[in-house]
C-alpha positions as CSV (number, residue, x, y, z in Angstrom):
1,M,-9.4,-38.4,-6.3
2,I,-6.8,-38.9,-3.8
3,G,-6.8,-40.5,-0.6
4,G,-10.8,-39.9,-0.7
5,E,-9.8,-36.1,-1.4
6,S,-10.6,-34.2,-4.2
7,I,-7.8,-33.1,-6.3
8,L,-9.1,-29.3,-5.9
9,S,-9.7,-29.8,-2.3
10,G,-8.5,-26.4,-0.6
11,Y,-8.6,-25.0,-4.2
12,W,-11.4,-22.5,-3.8
13,D,-10.3,-21.8,0.2
14,R,-6.5,-20.2,-1.2
15,S,-8.0,-18.3,-4.1
16,F,-10.6,-16.4,-1.9
17,I,-7.7,-15.8,1.0
18,V,-5.3,-14.6,-1.6
19,G,-7.7,-12.4,-3.2
20,S,-9.3,-10.9,0.1
21,A,-7.0,-11.3,2.6
22,K,-6.2,-6.8,2.5
23,L,-9.3,-6.2,3.7
24,L,-9.4,-9.4,6.4
25,I,-6.3,-7.8,7.5
26,L,-7.7,-4.4,7.8
27,A,-11.2,-5.5,9.2
28,V,-9.3,-7.0,11.7
29,L,-6.4,-4.6,12.9
30,S,-9.5,-2.0,12.5
31,R,-10.4,-3.4,16.1
32,G,-7.1,-2.2,17.9
33,P,-3.1,-3.5,17.4
34,L,-2.1,-6.6,17.1
35,H,0.7,-8.8,16.8
36,G,0.9,-10.9,13.5
37,Y,-0.1,-14.0,15.1
38,G,-2.6,-12.3,16.9
39,V,-4.3,-11.3,13.6
40,L,-4.2,-14.9,11.7
41,K,-6.1,-16.4,15.0
42,E,-8.4,-13.2,15.0
43,I,-9.2,-14.3,11.2
44,G,-9.4,-17.3,12.3
45,D,-11.6,-17.5,15.1
46,R,-14.1,-14.3,13.7
47,S,-14.6,-16.6,10.8
48,G,-15.1,-20.3,12.6
49,G,-12.3,-21.6,11.0
50,C,-14.0,-20.7,7.1
51,C,-10.8,-18.2,6.7
52,T,-7.5,-18.9,7.6
53,I,-3.9,-17.7,6.1
54,T,-0.7,-19.1,7.1
55,S,2.3,-17.3,8.9
56,G,3.5,-17.3,5.4
57,T,1.3,-15.4,3.9
58,I,0.1,-13.2,7.0
59,Y,3.8,-11.3,7.4
60,P,4.5,-10.7,3.4
61,V,0.8,-8.9,3.1
62,L,1.6,-7.0,7.0
63,R,4.6,-6.0,5.5
64,E,3.3,-5.0,2.2
65,L,0.5,-3.1,3.6
66,E,3.3,-0.9,5.7
67,K,5.0,-0.2,3.0
68,E,1.3,1.1,1.4
69,R,1.3,3.1,4.3
70,L,-1.8,1.5,5.7
71,T,-0.5,0.3,8.7
72,T,2.1,1.3,11.5
73,S,4.4,-1.5,13.3
74,T,6.2,-1.1,16.6
75,K,8.5,-4.0,18.2
76,G,6.7,-4.8,22.1
77,V,6.9,-7.8,24.4
78,A,3.5,-9.4,24.9
79,S,3.6,-12.7,26.8
80,G,7.4,-12.3,27.4
81,R,7.9,-13.1,23.6
82,S,9.6,-9.7,21.8
83,R,6.0,-9.3,18.7
84,V,6.2,-6.5,16.1
85,V,2.2,-4.9,16.8
86,Y,0.9,-3.6,13.8
87,E,-1.8,-0.8,14.1
88,L,-4.5,0.7,11.1
89,T,-3.8,4.5,10.1
90,D,-5.9,7.0,8.8
91,A,-5.3,5.7,5.1
92,G,-5.9,2.2,6.6
93,R,-8.9,3.1,7.9
94,R,-10.3,4.7,4.6
95,V,-8.7,2.1,2.1
96,L,-10.9,-0.7,4.7
97,D,-14.0,1.6,4.2
98,E,-13.3,2.0,0.3
99,G,-12.9,-1.8,0.1
100,L,-15.5,-2.9,2.6
101,S,-18.2,-1.0,-0.1
102,K,-16.5,-3.0,-2.7
103,W,-17.0,-6.3,-1.2
104,E,-20.5,-5.6,-1.3
105,T,-21.5,-4.4,-4.8
106,H,-19.2,-7.2,-5.4
107,Q,-20.8,-9.4,-3.7
108,Q,-24.2,-8.5,-5.1
109,G,-23.1,-8.7,-8.6
110,A,-21.3,-12.4,-7.9
111,R,-25.0,-13.6,-6.0
112,K,-26.7,-12.4,-9.6
113,I,-24.4,-14.2,-11.2
114,L,-24.2,-17.6,-9.2
115,G,-27.8,-17.3,-8.2
116,K,-28.8,-18.6,-11.7
117,A,-25.9,-21.5,-11.4
118,L,-27.7,-23.2,-8.0
């Protein structure tokens, strides 16, 4: 313990977010185009603060999704500020659907293992 906090404080949060960042971002963008901060805020808000992605993580992932042609981006102005707005492509929607299916299968399998440990 350091200062009343476990050395591993945040360990699982980081692990889960890193592994699911693309899926979370694609899911948020499935509702419509958003700029990077909007995606970040939506993830935090919709998860009740459970899933938070830092700006240091989200922008590289957004660029990677664009390179993979799962999203597109356009530059524009929102609230008087220059913003890059991201939007899901048809390929991104297909990958999201597949990812959601895999996520459900993974959760079911993990529950079978973790249920034994609880």
